[in-house]
N, C-alpha and C positions, 0 to 999 in steps of 0.2 A: 567489731563483730563478735569477737570472743567474749567480751563483756556481756553483750546481749544474750548470747547463747547460755552463758553461765547464769545470768540473772533469771531468765525465763525457765531454764532447766530446774533451778532450785525452787523457783516459785511453784511450778507445777508438781514438783516432788513433795511439796507440803512444808517446806521450811518457812518459819514465821517471816513476815515481810521485813521486820527489822534486820534479821540475820541476812536475808536475801539482798537488801540494799547495801549492807556493810560488806558482804562478800563481793558484790558487784563493784563497789568502790575500790576494794583492795585488788581485785582482778584488773581493773583499769590501770591502777598504779603500777602493778607488776608488768603488764604487757606494754606499757608506755614508758618504762624506765623512770618512774617517779618516786623511787624509794626515798628520795630526799624529803618527801612529805610525811613519812611515817611518824616522825617524832612530833609533828604538829597536830596529829589527829585528836589527842585529848584536849588541846587548846580549842580546837574547832568545836568539839562536843560542848565544852563549857560555854563558849561564846554563843552557840545556837540557843542555849537555854537561859542565857542572861538577858532576857527580854521581858520588860514589865507587862506587856499585853498578854503574855502567857498565863498570868495570874487569873485572867478571866476564865480560863478553861476549868480548873477545879471548882470555881465558884458557881458557874452555870451548871456544871455536872451535879453539884450539890443541890441546886434548886430542883433540877429534874428528879433526882433520887427522892428528895423529901416529898415533893408534890405527887410523885407517882405512888408513894406509900401512904399518902394522906387522903386517899380517896378522891383525888381531884377529878379524875376522868369520869367517875360515876356522876358527880355533881354537874359537870359540864354537859354530859349526855342528857341529864334531866332538864337542864336549861334549854338545850337545843330542841328537845321534844316539845317543850312548852311553846317555843317560838314557831317551829315548822312541822311539828309532829302530826297535826290534824290534816295536813295536805295529803293528796294522793301520792304515795311514794315518800311520805313524810319521814319515815325512819331512815331512808337512804340520804335525804337531805340533812337530817339530824346527824348522821354519821359524818358527813362531809363538814358540816359547820362545827361539830365537836372537834374534829381534827384541826380545823383552822384555829380554834381557841386554844387547844392543847399545844399546838405548834409554837405558840408564843411563850410557852413555859418550858416544855420538855426539850425543844431544840434539837432533837435527834430523831431521824426517820425510823431507824431500827427499833428504838425504845417505844416510839409512838405506835408503830404498826403492831408491836408485841402487846402493848397494853390494850389497844382498841380491838385487836382480834379476839382477845379473851372475852370481851364484853359485847361487842356489836354484832359479830357474826352469829353467835347463838341467838341473840335477841331478834335479829332480822329474820333468821330462819323460823323462829317460833311465830313470827307475824306473817309467814307465808312467802317470804322472799326466796328466790333461787339461791342455793348455797354458793355457787360460783360467782353470781352477781354480787352477793354480800361480801365475799372475799375481795372481789375486784374493787369495789367502792372503798373498802377499808385500806387496801394496799396502795391504791393510787392517791387517796387523800393523805396518806402518811408521808408522801413526798413533800408536803408543805412544811414539815418539821425543820429542815435546814434552810428554808427560804424566808419564812416569816420570823422576824427577830424576837428574841435573841437566837442566833444560829451558831452552833459549834463549828460548822464548816466555814462560815464567814470569818470566824476568829482564826482558824487555821490558815485560810487564804491570806488574811491580813498579815499574819506572821511571816509566811514564806515569801509573800510578794512585797513585804515591807510597805504596807498600806495601813492607814488609820482604820480602826475597827468601827468607830461610830458611824461614818458615812456608809460603810458596808452594811451595817444593821439597817439603817434607814433606807438604803437602796433596795432592800428585799421586800419592802412593804407593798409597793405597787405591783411588782411581778407576782407576789403571793396572792394578792386579791384577784389578779387576772386568772391565775390557776384555779382559784375557787369558782369563779364565774364559768370558766371553761368546763370544769368537772360537773358543775350544776347543770349546764346545758346538755351534757351527755346523759345525765340522769333524766332530764326532761325529755330528751329525744327518745330514750328507751321507754319512757312512760307513754309518749305520744305516738311513736311509730311502731313500738314493739307490742308484746302481749299485755303490757300494762303492769303497774305495780300495786301492791295492796294499799288500801286506804288506811290512814292513821287514826289515832284515837284522840279525843279532846279531853283535857283535864278540867276539873272544876276551877272556878275563878279563884277561890281562896287557896286551893292547893297550888295553883299556878303562881300566885304571888309569893307564897312561901318558898317554892322551888327557886324562883328568880332571885329572891333576896339572899337565900343561902348559897346558890350556885354561882352568882356573879361576884361574890367576895374574892375568889381567887383571881378575878380579872384585875385586881389591884396590882398584881405582880407585873404583868406586861405593861400596864399603864405607867407604873413607876419606872420601869426600865426604859421604855421608849420615850416617855415625856422627859425624864431626867436627862437622857442623852440629847434629845432634840433641843431642849432649853439650855443646854450647856452647863447644867447644874452638876452633873456627874459624868465621869468617864465610864466606858463600858465595864472596866474592872470594879469601880466603885458601885455601879448599878448592880453588878452581880453579887457584891457583898450585901447590899441592902435587900435585894430580892431573896437571898439566902435566909436572912433574918426574918423577913416577912413570912416566907414559906414555912420556916421552923415554928414560928408562933401559930400559924394556921394549923399546922400538923398537930400541935398540942391542944389547940382549941377544939379541933374536930375529934380529938381523942383517938386518932388513928396511929399516932406515934407515941412511944414511951421512951423514957430516958435510956432504957436498956437497948432500944433499937438503934441508938446513935452510933454505937461502935460498928455495927454491920454497915450502916449507911456510909460512914466515913471510910471504912475499909474499901467498899466498892468504889467510892469516888477516888481514893488514892490509887487503886489498881488501874482504873480507867485512865486517870491522869498520867500515870507512869507509862502506860502503853502509848498514849498519844504523844507525849513529850519524847519518848524514846524514838518514835518514828521521825519526829521533827529533827532530832539530833543526828540520827543516821542519815537522813536525807540531806541535811546540811553538809555532811562530809562528802557525799556523792556530788552534790552541786558544786562544792568548793573544788573538788578534784577536776571535774569537767570544765569548770571555768578556768582553772590554771592551765589546762591544755587547749583552751580556746574553742571548746565545743559549742558554747552559745553563739559565737560568731558564725560558725558553720551552719547552725540551725537558722540564724537570721538570713544568711545568704541563700540557703536552700528554700526557705519559705518565700523570700522575695522573688526567687526564680519561678515559683509556682503562681504567685499572684501578688499584686500590689493593692488589691481591694481589701479594706478592713472587713467588709461583710463576708466576702468569700473566705478570708482567713478564719473568721469566727466559725463559719460553717465547717471548715476543715478541722478546727479545734473540737467542735461539737462531735463530729464523727469519731475523732480519735478518742475523746473522753468516753463516748458511749461504748466503744469497743473495749477500752481498758476497764471501764466500769462493769463489764460482764464478768471479769475475772478478779478484779481487785476491789477492795473496799474504797469508799469515796475519799477518805482521808489520805490513803496511800496514793491514790491517783493525783490528788492536788499537790501533795508534798513532792512527788517525783517530777511532775510535768511543769508546774507553774514556774519554778526558777529558770527552766530552759526556755520557756515561751515569753517571759517578760521582756527580754531585749527586743523581740519581734513586735510585741505590743507597743513598746515605746517608739520603735522605728516607724510603725504604721500610724501612729498618732491615736491609738485607741485609748479611751479613758480606762485606767486600771480598775476603777470602781465598777464600770460597766462590764469589763472583762471578768471581774470576780463573780458577778451575778450569773453570767453565762456559764462560766466554769462550774460553779456550785450546782446549778440546776442540771447541767449536762452530766456531771459525775453521779448525782444522786439518782438519776433515772436508772443507772445500773443496778440499783437495789431491787428492781422489779423486772429485770430482763434475764432470761436463762443464758448460760447454763448455771451460773452461781446464784444470782438473785436472792440474797438472804431474806428480803422482804416477802418474796413468794413462798419461801420455805416456812417462814413463821406462820403465814396465813394458811398454808397447806396443813400444818399440824393442827391448828386451831379449828379449821373448817373440815378436816378429814376429807380432802379432795385432791385429785390428781393434779400434777403440775400443768399438764396440757389443757385441762378444762379451765383451771384458774387463769392461766395466761391468756387463753382465748377470750375469756370474759373481760380481761384487763385491757386488751388491745384498743378498744374505742377510747378508754380513758387515757391510755398512754399516748395515743395519737393526738388527743386534745392538748396534753402537756407539751408534746413535741411542737405543735403549732405555736403555742405560747412561747416556747423557747426560741423558735426561729423569729417570731415577731420581736422578742426582746433583743435578739442579735441585730435585727434590721433597724430597730428604732432605739438608739442609745438613750434618748430622753426618758424612756420608761424606767430606766434604772438611775439616771443621773439627775433628773429634774428635782425630785424631792430632797436629796442631799444638798444640791446647790441652793435650793430655796431656804433650807434650814441654815446653811452656813452664811447666807447673805444677811440674815437677821442679827 
């Protein structure tokens, strides 16, 4: 209890999450007379980072940074407008489908919402869309980032849950498509039952062909990543390296990136990588200390006392993840909770890949839920709109994503079918 008080007290006081986790671990050692473990903390730190799959983190961060600065989003938006822009409400659909395409490259919901908010919200408003609705579409579609592969959160889950990254990437494909369909249905319902959405514009045939040829070139990156992994030609780490090279070449070809820009790009990647790996190392110490004291066994016993149904357990996990996601970033939630829950997952016979998809989607929803909701804050700044109005417009989209999440929890095959199919070949 003292550890929890210290942990949440420091968290709400504004201490960085890395420091909060470490102080929480040291508090637990002190209050449980585990001073014998002090000398082993550096070894635990080193062991947590001596994992090959962690190399995928900086590589995919590099892909996202390069393609973000290479004008990728504008090209994808142009492609989406050609494909669906002429429909009624076409720019809203274009927003959604651009997010789906960008998700397979950027892999980060926060980065994706930030990039799309700068471009799509002003564009939709100029076309006559309601500002709050424009922000809601952008924010909710940004949730696709950590689901459609490659996904940074899937990598983090794979590391902390000791699961292979490749099946986790593949497992996100079907759920990601389901979310796209669900969000598209919300846009359709708004258009059909609501006041209606502005009509789109149709480009000339020659212009459309040129846009498609130029804009679909970046699609080579997710194709290489997903196809390489599914065919067994590359590991996730190797696919990240290949994708980095392709994205860098495209950046120079588009003349959006210069040699002088590489230093800033690499510095940003190094900083973000250090933040993520620091979290993993700190959380490994906390998990190690808790395991030494038998806390995971107590969690298993407690959860079994509540239910022996895998589906009910997943619903409880979803509720917990949603609550934690309101206050903590997605990576922190996964790193802290997954090691404690994995023994329960094993006991109840839940597929770890299925569990990873559920956890990833549940934690990322916290990006668009108050009181923290960084995704909402980003869109608020870009759209110059109040939190209440934006969140109210986001509720129908959020409800659709929640329904998909419950469906995924209830039907494990939605997550496990495609990875099993690939592994059987």
